C-alpha positions in Angstrom: -3.5 -21.2 -6.2 -0.2 -20.4 -4.6 1.9 -17.2 -4.4 3.0 -15.9 -7.8 6.2 -14.1 -8.9 4.9 -12.8 -12.3 1.9 -10.9 -13.6 -1.2 -12.9 -12.8 -2.8 -13.3 -16.3 -5.3 -16.2 -15.7 -8.0 -14.8 -13.5 -8.3 -11.3 -12.1 -7.1 -9.6 -15.3 -10.0 -10.9 -17.4 -12.7 -11.0 -14.7 -12.2 -7.9 -12.7 -15.4 -5.8 -12.7 -14.6 -2.2 -13.3 -18.0 -0.6 -12.6 -18.1 0.9 -9.1 -14.5 0.2 -8.3 -12.2 2.6 -6.5 -8.5 3.0 -7.1 -5.6 4.6 -5.3 -2.1 5.2 -6.5 0.3 3.9 -3.8 4.1 4.7 -3.8 6.0 1.5 -4.2 8.8 0.3 -1.9 12.4 0.3 -3.2 13.8 -3.0 -4.6 10.3 -4.3 -5.0 8.5 -5.7 -8.1 4.7 -5.4 -8.1 2.9 -8.0 -10.2 -0.3 -7.1 -12.0 -3.5 -8.6 -10.7 -2.0 -9.8 -7.4 -2.8 -8.8 -3.8 -0.6 -6.0 -2.4 0.0 -4.5 1.0 2.0 -1.9 2.9 5.4 -2.5 4.6 6.3 -1.1 8.0 7.1 2.3 6.5 3.9 2.6 4.5 5.2 1.7 1.0 3.5 -0.8 -1.3 4.9 -4.3 -1.6 3.6 -7.7 -2.7 1.2 -9.0 0.0 2.9 -11.2 2.7 0.7 -12.9 5.2 1.7 -12.7 8.9 3.8 -15.7 9.8 5.2 -17.1 13.0 8.6 -15.6 13.5 11.4 -15.9 16.1 13.2 -12.6 16.6 12.7 -8.9 17.5 9.8 -8.1 15.2 6.9 -10.0 13.8 6.6 -10.0 10.1 3.8 -9.4 7.5 2.3 -6.7 5.4 -1.1 -4.9 5.7 -3.4 -5.9 2.8 -4.6 -3.0 0.7 -6.1 -4.4 -2.5 -5.3 -5.7 -6.0 -2.5 -4.3 -8.1 -3.8 -3.1 -11.5 -0.3 -2.8 -13.2 3.2 -4.2 -13.2 5.8 -2.0 -11.6 9.5 -2.9 -12.1 12.0 -2.7 -9.2 13.2 0.9 -8.3 16.2 2.0 -6.3 14.3 4.4 -4.0 11.0 4.3 -2.0 8.3 6.1 -3.9 10.2 6.4 -7.2 7.2 4.8 -8.8 3.5 4.5 -7.9 1.1 1.6 -8.6 -2.6 1.9 -9.2 -4.4 -0.4 -6.7 -8.1 -1.4 -6.7 -9.1 -0.8 -3.0 -12.8 -1.3 -3.3 -15.3 -2.9 -5.7 -16.2 -6.3 -7.1 -14.1 -8.9 -8.9 -14.2 -12.6 -9.8 -11.4 -15.0 -8.9 -10.4 -18.6 -8.3 -11.8 -19.9 -5.0 -11.3 -23.6 -4.7 -14.5 -25.5 -4.1 -16.7 -22.4 -3.8 -20.4 -23.4 -3.4 -23.6 -21.4 -3.4 -23.7 -21.7 0.4 -20.4 -19.7 0.5 -22.2 -16.5 -0.5 -21.9 -14.1 2.4 -18.8 -15.7 3.9 -15.7 -13.6 4.7 -12.6 -14.4 2.7 -8.9 -13.9 3.3 -5.6 -13.9 1.3 -3.1 -16.6 2.3 -0.5 -15.1 -0.1 -0.5 -12.7 -3.0 -2.7 -14.8 -5.3 -4.8 -17.2 -3.1 -8.2 -16.7 -1.6 -9.2 -18.9 1.4 -12.0 -19.0 4.0 -9.7 -19.4 7.0 -9.6 -16.2 9.1 -6.2 -17.3 10.6 -4.6 -17.8 7.2 -4.0 -14.2 6.2 -5.4 -10.7 5.6 -9.1 -10.0 5.3 -10.2 -9.3 1.7 -13.9 -8.9 1.9 -16.9 -11.1 1.2 -18.0 -13.7 -1.3 -21.1 -12.4 -2.9 -21.7 -15.0 -5.6 -20.5 -18.1 -7.4 -19.5 -17.5 -11.0 -18.8 -21.1 -12.0 -17.0 -24.1 -10.7 -14.1 -22.9 -8.4 -14.8 -19.2 -9.2 -16.4 -16.8 -6.9 -17.5 -13.1 -7.1 -16.1 -11.0 -4.3 -16.6 -7.6 -2.8 -13.2 -6.1 -2.0 -13.0 -4.4 1.3 -9.6 -5.0 2.9 -10.1 -2.5 5.7 -13.2 -4.3 6.9 -11.3 -5.4 10.0 -12.2 -2.0 11.3 -15.8 -1.3 12.5 -15.8 2.4 13.4 -12.9 2.8 15.9 -12.9 -0.9 16.8 -10.3 -3.3 15.3 -10.8 -7.1 15.5 -7.9 -9.5 15.1 -7.5 -13.3 14.6 -4.0 -14.8 14.4 -2.5 -17.9 12.9 -1.4 -20.5 15.4 1.4 -19.7 17.8 3.5 -22.5 19.3 3.9 -22.2 23.1 6.7 -24.8 23.0 9.0 -22.3 21.3 10.3 -19.5 23.4 10.6 -16.1 21.6 8.2 -17.1 18.9 6.1 -14.1 17.7 3.0 -13.6 15.6 1.8 -10.2 14.2 -1.5 -9.1 15.5 -1.8 -5.4 14.3 0.4 -4.0 11.5 2.1 -0.6 12.1 0.2 1.0 9.2 -3.2 0.1 10.8 -2.3 1.9 14.1 -2.5 5.6 13.3 -3.3 7.2 16.7 -2.6 4.5 19.3 -4.6 1.5 20.4 -6.1 0.3 23.6 -6.7 -3.5 24.0 -10.3 -4.1 25.0 -10.3 -7.9 25.3 -8.1 -10.9 24.4 -8.5 -14.6 24.5 -7.2 -17.7 22.8 -8.0 -21.3 22.2 -5.8 -24.4 21.9 -5.5 -26.1 18.6 -3.4 -28.9 20.1 -3.6 -30.8 23.4 -1.4 -29.0 25.9 0.1 -31.3 28.6 3.0 -29.7 30.4 5.2 -31.3 33.0 6.9 -28.2 34.3 6.7 -24.6 33.1 3.4 -23.5 31.6 3.4 -21.8 28.2 2.8 -18.1 28.3 2.1 -15.7 25.4 2.5 -11.9 26.2 0.7 -9.3 24.2 3.2 -6.5 23.5 4.1 -3.7 21.0 7.1 -3.4 18.8 9.6 -2.5 21.5 8.8 -5.8 23.3 6.8 -3.7 25.9 3.9 -5.6 27.4 0.6 -3.9 27.2 -0.8 -5.7 30.3 -2.1 -9.0 28.9 -0.8 -12.5 29.1 -2.3 -15.8 27.9 -1.3 -18.8 30.0 -2.0 -22.4 29.0 -2.5 -24.7 32.0 -1.7 -28.4 32.2 -3.9 -30.9 30.4 -5.7 -28.4 28.2 -7.6 -30.3 25.5 -8.0 -29.2 21.9 -10.3 -26.2 21.6 -10.0 -25.2 25.3 -10.2 -21.5 25.9 -7.5 -19.3 27.5 -8.7 -15.9 28.9 -6.3 -13.0 28.8 -5.3 -11.7 32.2 -2.9 -9.3 34.0 -4.1 -5.8 33.0 -6.8 -3.5 34.3 -9.1 -4.4 31.5 -8.9 -8.2 32.0 -8.9 -8.5 35.8 -12.4 -7.9 37.2 -10.9 -7.2 40.6 -8.7 -4.4 39.4 -9.3 -0.9 40.9 -11.1 1.6 38.8 -8.1 3.9 38.7 -5.6 1.2 37.6 -3.4 2.3 34.7 -3.4 0.7 31.3 -0.8 0.6 28.6 -1.6 2.3 25.3 0.1 1.0 22.2 1.9 4.1 20.8 0.8 5.3 17.3 2.8 3.7 14.5 3.7 0.6 16.5 2.8 -3.0 15.7 1.2 -5.3 18.2 2.4 -8.9 18.5 2.0 -11.9 20.7 5.3 -13.3 22.0 6.0 -16.6 23.7 7.7 -15.3 26.8 7.6 -18.6 28.8 8.2 -21.8 26.9 6.0 -24.7 27.8 7.7 -27.7 29.3 6.0 -30.5 27.4 5.6 -34.1 28.6 6.4 -36.3 25.6 5.4 -34.8 22.3 5.9 -31.0 21.9 2.4 -29.8 21.2 0.6 -26.7 22.5 -0.4 -24.3 19.7 -3.0 -21.5 20.3 -4.9 -19.1 18.1 -5.5 -15.6 19.5 -8.6 -13.4 19.2 -8.4 -9.7 20.3 -10.3 -6.4 20.0 -8.6 -3.0 20.0 -10.1 0.5 20.2 -8.4 3.3 18.3 -7.5 6.3 20.5 
C-alpha cells in the first residue's frame, strides 16, 4: 500500500471490527481533507489532519504529525480550524492489508509509514498497535493503540535515519501534542546504519527542542565507525556519570517538540555515508 488521497474503500471500511471500539470526534484543521478509513493525526496546533510520518527535514522545525487513529468518515476542506469534526477510531480491533503477514507476526508491534500503509519497521512512522492475528494472505488483525508509545509517564522514541553528512538536517523525535507538561530526557543513544569514516570534522547530532535550544545531549560519531556501531549520548547531567549531583538539566517546555539536529557536519573521506538511528526515553514532568 501507499499513501492515498481519496476515501480508502478496499480494506478498513469492510473489515473494521466495531465491537469494543472507542471513538473520538476531533476538530479538523483548516484547508484539510480527511479521507475515510485512513490514518489521521494531529498537527502542531492540535487539529486533525491526514497522518504524515516524521521525515528528515532541513530547516527551523522538524515535520510530522502525531498519529491518533483511523478516520471513520470523509470531511471536506473547511476554511477555519475546527469548523468540522471527524469521528476517529482511537482504540479497538480492525483488519487491514499487511504485506507478507505470517502467523509468526502475531504479537509484533506495527507502524504507519503513511496514511494507508502498515509496516513492522519502528523507524518508518507512528506506532499503531499490535498484530493480533492473520486474517488471510497479506491481511492481519490489529489492536489499535496509537498512544502505546507511552508507558505510564515514560515515553519511548525511535527515529528514522538521520544523515550526519548534512548540516542542519533534523528529525522529529517528540511531537508537540505528545508533550503536555514538559519532558526530561532520561537516556539517549544511536547506532550507525552506514559506515562512518570521516577525514576531518566528526558528525554531531544535538537533541533540542523547538527553539533550537539544546537539552544537554549530543551524539558524536567517531572515525571508522562500522555499520551497527553504538553512539552513546553525552554532555548533560543525566548522561555523564562524572557529573555532580547538583548539576542542572534542561527541561523541554510543555507544548514544544523535540528534534535531533545535525549541528556539525561530518567531513567524509570518499563517499558521503554516516546515517544514524536514534533511541531515546523521556519522562513526563
